[in-house]
C-alpha positions, 0 to 999 in steps of 0.5 A: 739811366742808360748813360750820360744825359745829353741835350740837343737843342736846335730849331732845325729839326733835320740838323738835330735829327742828324746829330741824334743819329750820329750819337746813336751810331757812335755811342750806342747805349752810352747816352740818354739823348733828348732833342728839343726843337721848339723854343717854347719847349726849350724855355719850359725845360730850362725854367727848372734846374737841369742836370746834364753831361752835355748841352748842344744848343743853337745860337737862336736858343742860347741864353746866358742863364743856361750857365746856372744849370748843372751842365758839365759842358755847353757847345754853342752851335754857330751859323758862322765860323770864327773867321767870318768869310774864311772856311774851316781849316782842313782837319780841325773845327773852329772852336773857342772855349770861354770860361764863365764865372759859374765854371761851365765851359761854353764852346763855340763850334761851327755847326756845319763842320763834320760830325767827326770834328764835332765829336772830336771836340766833345771828347776832348772837352767833356770831363771824362766818359766819352773817350772811354767808349769804343766807337763803331767803325763806319763803313764807306757811305755811298751818296747818289746825286740825281736830278730829274732834268739835266738843267738842274745843276746836278754836277756842280752840286755833286762836285761841290758836295764832294769838296765840302765832305773832303774839307771835313776832313774826309776821303771822298771819291767823286764818280761821274756816272754819265753816258757822256762825261763832261765834268772835267771842264770844271777841273784843272786836269781835264785829260781822260783815261787813256790806255786800251787795256783799262777799258778792256778790264772795265768791260769784264763783268767779273773781278775787281774793276776798281783795281783796274782804275785805282792808279788812274784816280786823281785829286783836286781837293777830293779824289775823282775818277777821270772821264772816259775817253768816249761815250759808253756806247763808243767804248762798248761798255754798259751802264752797269760798269758804274755799279761795279766800280762803286761796289768795289771802291766802297769795299776797298776801304780807301774812302769815307764817301763815294759821291755818285753823279748820275745822269738824268736817264731814269731806268732800271740801271738808275734804280739799282743805284738808288737801292745801292745808295745810303743817301740820295741827294735830289737836285732841282731848280726853282724854274717851273720845268725843273720843279715839275720834273722833280715832282714826277720823279718823286711820285715814281719813287716808292720811298721818296719821303724816306730819311735817305732822301735830301732835296736841294734847290741848286743855283737859287736866286731869291730875286727870281720866281720860285716855282717850288712854292707855287700852289698850282704844282702841289709837289709831294716833297719839300726842299731841305736846302737852298744853294744860292747862286754864286756870282763872279767867275766861271767856277764856283767857290764851293767851300764858301757856299753855306748851302752846300756845307749844310747839305754835306752835313745832312748826308753825313 
C-alpha cells in the first residue's frame, strides 16, 4: 500500500478524473486512489464490507448504508450549494457536517467549488494524515479560451470563467488578446491604457514587458489588463506582444491563473499560444455555422482530443435546434459542458451560471 485508500465515486468521468489528477498532483505517493464511475460497479464494490480513509461520492450514488462500512470520512458531492441560488462565499466552501449513529462523518460540499477548497476541507476533517503531507507548489496555469468563429460567445465565456476562478478563490488575470479590443464595454471601467511610454515599452522585444503594464492592471472581481487605446496595427505592435505579456505575467507569481481570450484568427501566432497554454477551452455555439467551423478547427489541430482541451457550448438554448448533435456534421469532438443562455439584463450574472462553474472546475 502506497498510502491511504481513497475512493472517488461519480458518474461524471471528467469530474472524477479532474479530482484524481488533483490528488496525484497534491499528494504524490500518499494515497491509493480508486475511481468508480459506473453505478453497477459502485453497487458491487459496496455490497461487500469496505475499509477506506476517505470516500468522495456524488448524490446520485450515495446510499445511507455506506455509513455501515469502515470509512473514516465521507464527502457527499452535491450539485447545489446549501444556499440554493446564492453562490459560494469568497474564500470558503459550503460544507455542513452531519454526525450519524455509526460515528462516520457525512460532509456535504458543493462539488464545483475549487479543488483547493475541497482539499482544505478534506485536510480539516480527515482524522490526521493529510495535514502531515507536504504539498507541491502549483505554478501559474495558463488557460487559453478560443473559438473558431467570433459569434460563439468566446469573450463572455472567458470573462465568466475568470470570475468563477477568482471566486474559488484564486488570483486570476484576464488578458484579452485581440487585434481590436472591445471587451471593456462589459466592465464598469472601460477606459483604455493611456501613456505613450507604455506602448513604447511594449514594442520592445526584450525585457520584462509585464513590468511595463503591471501598475495598469485593474480588478472587478478578477484582475484584468485594460484595453489598448487602438488596434495593434495602429499602435505599431505585433501580435507577439501578447505572448510576451503572458510569459512574464505567469513567471511573476502574481497569479494562480492567466486566462487568455484570443480572437478567431488562426495563424502561427495563435498556434504558439496553443502550445503555451496548460488548458484550452474551445467555445462553440449550437448553430450550424459555429458547429461546422469548430469541426474544421478540430481537424486542423493534431492533439485536439488531448486532456488539455475542454469543449463548451456557450449561450445554449434548449428550445433551439442543436447542430452539435446533428448526424450530418459528423463532428470529431464532443461537448464537455453546455453554458445556458442567461435571461434578463445586458450583463450576465456569471457567478450564478452552473455551466461556467463546471467549466471552471474542469480547467483547474
